[in-house]
Backbone bond lengths (Angstrom), bond angles and torsions (degrees), N, CA, C in turn:
res aa  C-N    CA-C-N  psi(-1)  N-CA   C-N-CA  omega(-1)  CA-C   N-CA-C  phi
1 M - - - 1.468 - - 1.520 108.61 -
2 A 1.322 116.38 132.82 1.465 120.37 -179.63 1.515 109.67 -73.18
3 T 1.303 116.23 147.26 1.453 120.96 176.98 1.511 108.94 -90.54
4 K 1.332 116.98 163.46 1.459 120.74 178.87 1.514 110.39 -57.28
5 G 1.326 116.13 137.02 1.449 121.29 176.25 1.501 113.00 90.50
6 N 1.332 120.08 -12.62 1.459 121.52 -176.64 1.516 113.12 -112.47
7 D 1.327 118.77 -0.27 1.462 121.72 -175.39 1.518 109.75 -95.66
8 R 1.328 116.50 68.86 1.453 121.57 -175.26 1.515 110.10 -118.70
9 S 1.325 115.67 156.28 1.461 122.01 175.36 1.506 107.68 -141.57
10 G 1.345 116.48 112.70 1.456 120.28 179.19 1.507 113.53 64.63
11 G 1.313 117.12 32.92 1.454 120.13 178.10 1.517 113.74 82.43
12 R 1.358 118.25 -3.63 1.459 120.84 -179.90 1.522 110.17 -106.88
13 T 1.291 116.51 143.43 1.460 121.17 -179.95 1.517 109.36 -97.94
14 R 1.323 117.72 132.46 1.454 120.43 178.43 1.527 109.92 -66.42
15 P 1.323 117.80 140.64 1.463 120.08 -179.68 1.521 111.25 -55.58
16 G 1.322 114.96 130.86 1.455 119.97 176.55 1.509 113.65 91.20
17 F 1.321 118.86 -4.76 1.459 121.02 -178.85 1.518 108.92 -131.19
18 G 1.350 115.76 152.62 1.457 121.09 169.25 1.515 113.67 68.64
19 T 1.319 114.90 -168.30 1.451 122.47 -177.57 1.513 109.31 -97.31
20 Q 1.331 117.50 133.43 1.453 120.31 -177.88 1.517 111.33 -74.77
21 T 1.331 115.32 147.95 1.454 120.15 171.07 1.512 108.09 -76.57
22 A 1.344 116.53 169.98 1.464 120.36 -179.97 1.518 111.02 -61.34
23 A 1.340 116.39 -39.19 1.462 119.91 -179.05 1.516 111.02 -65.70
24 A 1.340 115.89 -40.07 1.459 119.41 -178.80 1.517 111.67 -70.88
25 A 1.329 116.31 -30.68 1.456 119.84 -177.22 1.520 112.17 -75.20
26 Q 1.359 117.58 -24.50 1.449 120.63 -173.14 1.532 114.38 -57.00
27 P 1.358 119.49 -45.27 1.458 118.25 179.46 1.519 113.58 -59.84
28 K 1.334 116.78 -34.61 1.464 119.02 179.15 1.520 111.12 -66.85
29 Q 1.370 116.54 -34.37 1.453 119.77 176.81 1.522 110.32 -64.23
30 E 1.340 116.77 -41.51 1.452 120.65 179.23 1.527 110.62 -63.89
31 T 1.338 115.67 -41.36 1.455 119.77 179.57 1.522 110.62 -62.24
32 T 1.338 115.63 -40.51 1.458 120.25 180.00 1.516 111.10 -62.15
33 V 1.332 116.97 -37.36 1.458 121.20 -179.40 1.522 110.78 -73.45
34 R 1.337 116.63 -40.99 1.451 120.40 -172.61 1.528 113.92 -76.41
35 Q 1.318 117.26 -32.05 1.453 119.26 -173.27 1.523 113.90 -57.06
36 P 1.355 120.09 -45.59 1.458 118.75 178.42 1.525 112.38 -61.89
37 V 1.344 117.31 -37.63 1.454 120.94 179.14 1.523 110.13 -64.67
38 Q 1.331 116.67 -45.59 1.456 120.70 178.42 1.523 111.00 -62.40
39 R 1.326 116.46 -40.06 1.456 120.64 179.92 1.524 110.50 -63.59
40 R 1.342 116.82 -43.48 1.460 120.13 179.00 1.518 111.10 -63.76
41 S 1.329 116.03 -37.93 1.459 120.35 179.50 1.521 110.94 -64.19
42 I 1.323 116.74 -44.67 1.464 121.27 178.51 1.527 110.19 -63.32
43 D 1.330 116.58 -42.86 1.465 120.81 -179.45 1.524 111.13 -62.92
44 K 1.344 117.22 -43.47 1.459 120.64 -179.14 1.521 110.85 -64.50
45 R 1.326 116.72 -41.75 1.468 119.61 177.36 1.526 110.16 -61.65
46 Q 1.331 116.33 -41.43 1.460 119.93 -179.72 1.521 111.25 -66.09
47 E 1.324 117.40 -35.31 1.461 120.77 176.77 1.522 110.84 -63.23
48 L 1.333 116.36 -38.98 1.461 120.36 178.19 1.528 111.10 -67.68
49 V 1.326 116.99 -41.12 1.467 120.37 177.43 1.529 109.99 -62.46
50 A 1.329 116.53 -43.10 1.468 120.60 -179.58 1.529 110.91 -64.26
51 A 1.338 116.54 -42.00 1.463 120.19 178.51 1.525 110.75 -64.79
52 A 1.329 115.93 -44.63 1.464 120.14 178.80 1.522 110.90 -60.36
53 A 1.322 116.32 -40.57 1.467 120.12 -179.67 1.523 111.04 -60.37
54 R 1.314 116.37 -42.57 1.468 119.61 -179.10 1.528 111.18 -64.22
55 V 1.332 116.22 -40.85 1.464 119.14 -179.25 1.527 110.80 -71.94
56 F 1.328 116.88 -44.58 1.467 120.01 178.72 1.528 111.26 -60.14
57 A 1.330 116.51 -40.20 1.464 120.05 -179.20 1.521 111.21 -62.80
58 E 1.330 116.31 -33.12 1.465 120.75 -178.21 1.523 112.40 -85.54
59 K 1.349 116.43 -43.23 1.463 120.38 -170.49 1.523 114.68 -106.97
60 G 1.328 117.47 -18.38 1.452 119.18 -170.90 1.519 110.58 82.82
61 Y 1.326 115.83 176.81 1.466 120.40 -173.67 1.525 112.43 -69.56
62 Y 1.319 117.54 -48.57 1.463 120.18 -169.06 1.516 113.48 -74.07
63 R 1.307 118.49 -29.44 1.461 120.61 179.99 1.523 112.24 -85.45
64 T 1.310 117.24 -11.33 1.470 121.14 179.43 1.523 110.20 -81.96
65 T 1.330 116.22 136.83 1.463 121.25 174.98 1.523 109.76 -113.98
66 I 1.325 115.07 160.70 1.464 119.38 176.40 1.524 110.05 -61.91
67 E 1.341 116.11 -35.33 1.461 119.62 177.79 1.528 111.42 -61.99
68 D 1.315 117.23 -37.56 1.471 120.01 176.15 1.527 110.55 -57.13
69 I 1.330 114.79 -44.66 1.468 120.40 -176.15 1.519 111.25 -69.92
70 T 1.341 116.46 -47.57 1.467 119.51 -176.86 1.528 111.59 -67.28
71 T 1.320 116.47 -35.11 1.467 119.43 178.04 1.522 110.95 -64.35
72 L 1.326 116.23 -45.69 1.462 119.77 179.75 1.524 111.43 -65.91
73 A 1.337 116.50 -36.59 1.470 120.47 -179.41 1.522 112.24 -80.52
74 G 1.333 117.49 -16.71 1.456 120.72 -179.43 1.511 113.77 73.93
75 V 1.340 116.90 35.51 1.465 121.29 178.80 1.523 109.14 -130.62
76 G 1.338 115.86 166.16 1.450 120.97 178.05 1.519 112.05 -88.01
77 R 1.339 115.23 171.33 1.468 119.79 179.58 1.527 111.33 -63.74
78 G 1.339 116.47 -33.71 1.460 119.35 179.81 1.513 111.85 -61.21
79 A 1.329 116.07 -43.14 1.466 120.09 178.46 1.521 110.55 -65.42
80 F 1.332 116.22 -39.05 1.466 119.62 178.92 1.525 110.35 -59.81
81 Y 1.323 116.89 -48.99 1.471 120.12 -176.96 1.526 112.32 -72.05
82 H 1.313 116.91 -19.37 1.468 119.32 174.13 1.526 110.29 -62.69
83 Y 1.320 116.33 -38.23 1.465 120.74 -178.07 1.527 112.63 -93.98
84 F 1.320 116.74 -29.04 1.467 120.58 -175.88 1.525 109.14 -132.48
85 N 1.333 115.68 78.30 1.462 119.46 -171.51 1.524 114.13 -71.06
86 K 1.331 117.76 -11.56 1.466 120.09 176.09 1.526 111.87 -93.96
87 G 1.314 115.81 4.18 1.449 119.35 175.29 1.512 114.65 84.81
88 K 1.326 115.41 -145.13 1.466 121.47 -172.35 1.524 112.63 -62.20
89 S 1.332 117.10 -38.76 1.468 119.22 -179.22 1.521 111.29 -64.80
90 D 1.326 116.05 -31.41 1.468 120.96 -179.66 1.531 110.87 -66.85
91 V 1.318 116.30 -47.40 1.468 118.90 -179.37 1.530 110.42 -71.58
92 A 1.321 117.35 -31.48 1.463 119.85 176.48 1.525 110.89 -64.14
93 T 1.323 116.19 -39.87 1.465 119.93 176.48 1.522 110.53 -60.97
94 A 1.337 116.64 -41.03 1.465 120.78 178.36 1.528 110.90 -63.06
95 V 1.325 116.78 -39.20 1.466 120.95 178.97 1.526 110.79 -64.56
96 V 1.330 116.46 -46.09 1.466 120.29 -179.59 1.523 110.64 -63.06
97 T 1.336 115.89 -43.92 1.464 120.17 -179.18 1.520 111.29 -61.52
98 E 1.339 116.32 -45.94 1.468 119.29 -178.79 1.523 111.54 -70.88
99 G 1.323 116.03 -40.80 1.455 119.75 -176.21 1.512 113.98 -63.88
100 F 1.326 116.56 -29.18 1.459 120.12 -179.70 1.520 112.31 -102.16
101 T 1.337 116.86 14.36 1.461 119.93 174.72 1.522 108.55 -87.70
102 M 1.298 115.18 102.02 1.460 121.20 -177.95 1.525 110.03 -108.85
103 D 1.303 115.58 162.04 1.460 119.09 171.61 1.524 109.06 -59.95
104 A 1.312 115.99 145.99 1.463 119.41 176.99 1.527 109.64 -59.75
105 A 1.318 114.91 139.62 1.465 119.07 179.78 1.525 110.17 -61.41
106 V 1.310 115.33 126.99 1.464 119.73 178.55 1.525 108.43 -76.83
107 P 1.335 117.95 126.05 1.469 119.30 179.15 1.524 110.80 -61.57
108 M 1.300 116.08 112.34 1.457 121.50 -178.31 1.522 109.52 -106.68
109 L 1.286 115.86 161.85 1.459 122.14 168.87 1.519 106.92 -121.93
110 P 1.316 119.23 119.80 1.456 127.56 -0.06 1.535 112.29 -64.80
111 R 1.343 115.84 152.09 1.454 120.49 179.57 1.526 111.81 -62.12
112 I 1.304 116.48 -32.40 1.462 119.21 -178.20 1.525 110.99 -63.48
113 Q 1.337 117.36 -20.86 1.465 120.63 176.06 1.521 110.76 -61.39
114 S 1.325 117.76 -32.06 1.460 121.16 179.69 1.524 111.38 -63.45
115 V 1.324 117.24 -37.25 1.465 120.84 178.38 1.525 109.96 -69.67
116 V 1.313 116.01 -44.78 1.463 120.55 177.08 1.529 110.14 -58.26
117 D 1.325 116.35 -44.22 1.461 120.96 -178.46 1.525 111.73 -62.41
118 A 1.330 116.91 -44.56 1.466 120.22 -178.34 1.523 110.98 -61.22
119 S 1.315 116.88 -41.82 1.462 119.96 -176.97 1.524 112.06 -72.75
120 I 1.321 118.12 -42.33 1.460 119.41 -178.22 1.525 110.98 -72.47
121 A 1.329 117.84 -30.89 1.468 120.20 176.36 1.526 110.49 -67.10
122 L 1.336 117.17 -44.87 1.465 120.35 178.45 1.523 110.82 -63.47
123 A 1.322 116.91 -40.87 1.461 120.51 178.91 1.527 111.90 -65.76
124 T 1.306 117.16 -32.57 1.464 121.61 178.80 1.522 110.92 -72.00
125 L 1.319 116.65 -37.90 1.461 121.45 -179.93 1.524 112.77 -71.31
126 T 1.314 117.06 -38.83 1.466 121.38 -168.09 1.523 114.34 -56.02
127 P 1.331 120.87 -45.66 1.463 118.90 -179.26 1.526 114.14 -70.41
128 V 1.322 117.48 -15.56 1.467 121.15 -167.69 1.524 113.48 -109.26
129 V 1.324 118.13 -38.83 1.466 122.23 -174.46 1.529 109.17 -101.50
130 P 1.348 118.41 115.26 1.465 120.92 -172.64 1.521 115.15 -55.43
131 V 1.329 118.02 -40.56 1.461 118.57 -176.03 1.526 110.94 -68.36
132 V 1.317 118.06 -31.73 1.468 120.93 177.06 1.529 109.76 -73.38
133 K 1.325 116.49 -41.86 1.462 120.28 177.21 1.530 110.80 -60.95
134 A 1.331 116.20 -43.76 1.464 120.21 179.82 1.520 111.34 -64.97
135 A 1.323 116.74 -41.42 1.465 120.37 179.12 1.521 110.65 -60.85
136 A 1.326 116.61 -42.26 1.464 120.47 179.41 1.521 110.83 -63.57
137 R 1.318 116.78 -40.05 1.468 119.50 -179.85 1.523 111.11 -69.19
138 L 1.320 117.08 -45.83 1.464 120.37 -179.87 1.525 111.47 -62.12
139 A 1.324 116.21 -37.22 1.466 120.40 -175.99 1.520 112.88 -72.64
140 T 1.327 117.23 -8.38 1.463 119.41 179.21 1.524 112.21 -120.38
141 E 1.327 117.37 13.67 1.461 120.52 173.44 1.525 108.32 -84.05
142 Q 1.306 116.89 103.28 1.451 122.34 -166.87 1.522 113.91 -65.65
143 D 1.316 118.56 -23.92 1.459 120.55 -175.69 1.519 113.25 -82.53
144 H 1.327 117.61 -2.08 1.463 119.48 -179.70 1.520 109.23 -118.56
145 P 1.335 117.60 99.92 1.469 120.69 -173.11 1.520 114.57 -64.52
146 D 1.338 117.86 -21.70 1.463 119.41 179.95 1.525 111.96 -67.58
147 F 1.320 116.48 -27.29 1.457 120.22 -175.11 1.522 113.38 -113.59
148 Y 1.330 116.21 -33.23 1.463 118.94 -175.14 1.528 110.60 -60.40
149 G 1.309 115.37 130.71 1.454 120.33 178.58 1.511 114.38 83.33
150 H 1.347 117.64 3.48 1.467 119.34 -177.63 1.528 110.60 -60.05
151 L 1.323 116.04 -43.26 1.460 119.41 -179.38 1.525 110.44 -61.66
152 V 1.343 115.47 -42.28 1.461 119.89 -179.17 1.522 110.83 -64.46
153 R 1.331 115.87 -46.90 1.472 119.91 -178.34 1.525 111.29 -65.61
154 L 1.317 116.69 -33.75 1.461 120.76 -177.27 1.526 111.90 -73.70
155 Y 1.336 116.20 -43.78 1.457 119.47 -168.90 1.524 115.28 -93.93
156 I 1.326 118.66 -26.40 1.470 118.57 -177.29 1.528 112.25 -57.59
157 P 1.343 120.57 -46.43 1.474 118.90 178.69 1.529 112.98 -61.51
158 Q 1.341 116.71 -39.12 1.460 119.56 -179.37 1.532 111.43 -67.66
159 V 1.327 115.92 -42.81 1.462 119.72 -179.75 1.527 110.46 -68.20
160 T 1.326 116.33 -37.88 1.470 119.65 176.94 1.523 110.72 -58.13
161 Q 1.323 116.17 -44.32 1.465 120.27 -179.39 1.529 111.27 -62.11
162 L 1.321 116.90 -43.48 1.466 120.16 -179.66 1.530 111.75 -66.33
163 I 1.328 116.54 -39.66 1.465 118.98 179.55 1.527 110.57 -69.87
164 Q 1.326 116.85 -34.31 1.462 119.90 175.37 1.529 110.32 -62.10
165 Q 1.327 116.12 -41.33 1.463 119.73 176.94 1.525 110.75 -64.07
166 A 1.327 116.25 -39.54 1.466 119.97 177.67 1.529 110.44 -60.86
167 K 1.318 115.79 -39.33 1.468 119.89 177.95 1.525 110.89 -62.86
168 E 1.330 115.65 -43.07 1.465 120.13 -179.31 1.526 111.77 -66.37
169 F 1.337 116.84 -27.50 1.466 121.05 177.85 1.529 112.04 -85.11
170 G 1.318 117.15 1.34 1.457 120.10 178.63 1.509 114.54 77.12
171 E 1.338 117.80 23.56 1.461 121.11 -177.00 1.526 112.93 -86.38
172 L 1.328 117.50 -16.03 1.460 121.09 -172.21 1.521 112.23 -103.48
173 Q 1.319 113.93 154.75 1.449 120.09 173.99 1.529 109.72 -69.65
174 P 1.331 117.79 155.50 1.463 120.44 178.76 1.529 111.81 -58.95
175 G 1.326 115.20 140.89 1.456 120.29 175.06 1.513 115.83 88.37
176 V 1.321 118.80 -2.17 1.468 121.15 179.40 1.523 109.44 -73.90
177 D 1.329 116.55 126.90 1.464 122.62 179.02 1.531 108.37 -95.70
178 P 1.337 119.22 114.90 1.468 120.87 -177.04 1.526 113.83 -57.77
179 A 1.330 118.25 -42.80 1.465 120.59 -177.14 1.528 111.23 -66.44
180 V 1.313 116.92 -45.44 1.466 121.06 179.66 1.527 110.47 -64.79
181 T 1.324 116.05 -42.22 1.467 120.55 180.00 1.521 111.35 -64.86
182 A 1.327 116.81 -41.40 1.466 120.73 179.74 1.522 110.95 -62.11
183 E 1.322 116.69 -44.92 1.469 119.59 179.77 1.523 110.80 -63.09
184 A 1.320 117.09 -43.56 1.463 120.29 179.26 1.525 111.10 -63.08
185 W 1.326 116.57 -40.34 1.468 121.34 -178.04 1.528 110.72 -65.18
186 V 1.325 116.53 -47.15 1.463 120.01 -178.47 1.528 110.84 -68.27
187 M 1.321 117.79 -39.62 1.462 120.22 178.20 1.529 110.84 -65.59
188 L 1.322 116.84 -37.16 1.461 120.23 176.30 1.522 110.33 -63.46
189 Y 1.323 116.47 -41.02 1.470 119.97 176.84 1.527 110.03 -60.43
190 S 1.334 116.38 -48.86 1.462 120.91 -177.19 1.524 111.24 -60.06
191 G 1.327 117.01 -44.09 1.459 120.19 179.03 1.517 112.38 -66.20
192 T 1.312 116.75 -39.87 1.465 120.85 178.59 1.523 110.62 -63.81
193 D 1.330 115.90 -40.59 1.464 120.69 177.74 1.525 110.88 -58.76
194 Q 1.313 117.07 -46.57 1.464 120.34 -178.57 1.525 111.58 -63.43
195 H 1.316 117.48 -41.81 1.462 120.66 -177.74 1.527 112.30 -72.26
196 A 1.320 117.43 -20.24 1.468 120.56 -177.56 1.522 112.89 -86.73
197 R 1.321 118.22 -2.43 1.465 119.43 -170.37 1.520 114.92 -69.55
198 L 1.287 117.91 -20.13 1.456 118.73 175.72 1.522 111.03 -66.94
199 D 1.304 116.27 -26.04 1.466 121.92 176.02 1.524 107.49 -150.08
200 Y 1.338 115.84 85.69 1.460 120.72 -173.60 1.529 112.80 -64.57
201 R 1.321 116.82 -15.74 1.463 118.78 178.22 1.529 111.32 -60.21
202 R 1.321 115.80 -24.51 1.464 120.79 -176.30 1.525 112.41 -84.79
203 L 1.338 118.42 -8.42 1.461 119.84 -173.46 1.529 113.56 -58.59
204 P 1.340 120.65 -48.92 1.471 118.60 179.91 1.528 113.01 -56.24
205 Q 1.340 116.83 -42.83 1.464 119.84 179.66 1.523 111.04 -64.89
206 K 1.334 116.60 -41.92 1.465 120.59 -179.91 1.527 111.42 -65.24
207 I 1.324 116.97 -39.57 1.469 120.14 179.04 1.524 110.48 -69.29
208 A 1.323 117.43 -38.01 1.467 120.14 176.92 1.529 110.28 -60.76
209 Q 1.334 116.46 -40.04 1.461 120.39 177.85 1.527 111.21 -67.07
210 A 1.339 116.75 -41.52 1.465 120.64 178.64 1.526 110.87 -64.23
211 N 1.324 116.12 -41.09 1.467 119.84 177.14 1.527 111.07 -58.56
212 A 1.322 115.86 -42.66 1.467 120.09 -178.55 1.526 111.09 -62.44
213 V 1.333 116.39 -39.22 1.468 120.25 179.20 1.525 110.63 -63.09
214 I 1.339 116.43 -46.98 1.465 120.59 -179.68 1.527 110.62 -64.41
215 V 1.312 115.83 -49.08 1.465 120.46 -173.11 1.524 111.62 -62.79
216 R 1.322 116.65 -42.22 1.472 119.25 -179.28 1.528 111.93 -59.86
217 G 1.320 116.23 -27.46 1.454 119.70 -177.64 1.515 114.97 -87.34
218 I 1.347 118.12 -8.77 1.468 118.13 -173.89 1.521 114.69 -124.81
219 V 1.330 119.44 -25.35 1.469 119.16 -173.37 1.523 111.29 -96.82
220 T 1.311 115.01 161.28 1.465 120.77 175.58 1.529 109.55 -73.56
221 P 1.321 117.84 157.28 1.468 120.18 177.51 1.528 112.59 -57.14
222 E 1.326 116.37 -36.85 1.470 120.14 179.93 1.530 110.98 -64.36
223 T 1.323 115.90 -40.74 1.468 120.09 178.93 1.519 110.94 -67.18
224 A 1.315 117.20 -41.32 1.464 121.42 -177.80 1.520 111.73 -57.62
225 L 1.322 116.67 -35.77 1.463 120.60 -178.89 1.526 112.68 -67.22
226 K 1.317 116.89 -21.36 1.466 121.25 -176.20 1.528 113.21 -92.96
227 L 1.313 118.25 -7.31 1.461 121.42 -172.12 1.525 112.44 -89.00
228 D 1.332 114.99 145.34 1.465 122.08 171.28 1.522 107.04 -111.66
229 M 1.313 117.16 107.29 1.463 121.70 -178.41 1.522 111.62 -113.00
230 S 1.309 116.45 23.54 1.462 121.19 -175.90 1.524 112.03 -75.83
231 V 1.312 115.56 156.03 1.463 121.74 173.79 1.523 110.11 -63.88
232 Q 1.314 116.98 -36.79 1.466 121.17 -177.73 1.528 111.94 -61.34
233 R 1.315 116.94 -28.64 1.463 119.33 178.91 1.532 110.58 -63.55
234 G 1.313 117.28 -34.14 1.460 120.13 178.30 1.516 111.78 -60.01
235 D 1.327 116.60 -45.22 1.462 121.02 178.31 1.522 110.84 -61.29
236 L 1.318 117.27 -43.51 1.463 121.64 179.88 1.525 111.00 -62.17
237 L 1.327 116.79 -44.99 1.463 120.88 -178.48 1.525 111.56 -64.07
238 V 1.320 116.52 -43.81 1.463 120.33 -177.32 1.523 111.10 -65.82
239 R 1.310 117.79 -38.26 1.464 121.05 179.57 1.528 112.36 -66.57
240 Q 1.320 117.23 -14.71 1.459 121.54 177.77 1.530 111.80 -106.05
241 S 1.321 117.40 9.52 1.458 121.61 -173.41 1.522 111.66 -106.19
242 R 1.335 115.93 178.74 1.466 121.83 176.61 1.521 112.25 -63.96
243 W 1.340 117.25 -17.03 1.460 121.93 -177.76 1.528 112.50 -93.80
244 A 1.312 118.40 5.80 1.467 120.55 -171.93 1.529 112.28 -55.94
245 K 1.324 117.32 -46.38 1.466 120.85 -176.42 1.532 110.67 -62.07
246 E 1.333 117.10 -49.72 1.458 121.13 -179.24 1.531 111.27 -63.61
247 Y 1.321 115.46 -37.12 1.467 120.18 -179.17 1.526 110.85 -65.75
248 I 1.309 116.56 -48.33 1.465 120.02 -178.87 1.529 110.64 -64.84
249 E 1.337 116.83 -40.80 1.467 120.02 177.14 1.526 110.84 -62.05
250 G 1.332 116.27 -39.81 1.459 120.24 178.73 1.515 112.51 -64.88
251 L 1.321 116.63 -41.08 1.463 120.42 177.29 1.521 111.05 -63.62
252 E 1.330 116.20 -41.73 1.463 120.14 -179.59 1.528 110.95 -66.59
253 A 1.335 116.26 -40.43 1.463 119.87 178.89 1.524 110.81 -64.83
254 A 1.327 116.54 -41.15 1.461 120.39 178.93 1.523 110.98 -64.86
255 A 1.320 115.99 -41.12 1.462 119.87 179.91 1.527 111.21 -63.89
256 S 1.334 116.34 -33.74 1.466 120.06 -177.33 1.525 112.57 -69.49
257 V 1.348 116.44 -24.51 1.465 119.48 178.54 1.522 111.86 -107.97
258 G 1.336 115.36 1.56 1.453 119.75 174.55 1.504 115.82 81.96
259 S 1.360 117.07 14.15 1.468 119.57 178.78 1.500 109.75 -147.28
260 P 1.355 119.27 135.62 1.453 121.89 179.66 1.499 113.83 -77.10
261 T 1.315 119.85 -3.00 1.457 122.02 177.77 1.512 110.26 -123.09
C-alpha cells in the first residue's frame, strides 16, 4: 500500500490519495471561500420566505405588501428583488411550495392509514407553523389562479395512489372508486380548513372527524378496527417529521403568550 505523498503518476496525484499539487488544491480554496457566501444567501432567502409566510398567514395575498415583508425580515427592497425578481407572486409561490412540502407518506398497513396520517399531520401543523398556515391560505384564495387549488392538485394524485393500493390489499368495500374517493377526501379537507380559520386550534379535531366520516364509508369492518384516526396521532407524526423543530418552537411560542394561534 502506498503511503501518503508517494502515490503519484507523472507528477499528478490520484484523487483521494497523497498530497495535492498547487493546481489541484486551487478548486478547494475556491470552494472554501464560496461556501459561507452561498450559505448566507440561502439563509437570507429563507428569512424572506419566513417573513412572507407570517404576513400572508395574517393578511392574505392581496392585503400583503412587499414593504410588510421587507420590514419584518429587516431587509431593503433591493435585497428582496435579488431573491424574488417577480415580486410578491414570486415569494408567495415559494411559501406555497415550502408549506406543502411534507415527508413522503410512509407505506402503512392498512394502506388507508397513510392517507389518514397525511391529513392529520397537515392539520396539526397548520395552526402552529406559519409557512404551512400561509400556504393553506394562499392555496384557497380563489382570485389568484397561481395558488388556488394548489393543495388539491398536489394531493389528489398521491391520495388516489394510496387508496388504489388499499383496494389492492382488500381494505375497501366493494365498488369504491379510488380516484373519486381521493378527490372527495382532499376537497373535504380543503373545505374543512377554510371553515376552521376563525379558530384554527379546532382544525386537527375537525379533520379527525372528517376522516372518520370518509373512512367509515369506504373501508371494510376489519380494516376499520386497525386504524388510528385520533388527533393525538397528528402530534406524534409531526414530532417525528422534518417539521419537528418548527412545530415545537411554535407550540412554545404560543404557550408563552397563552394562545396556540
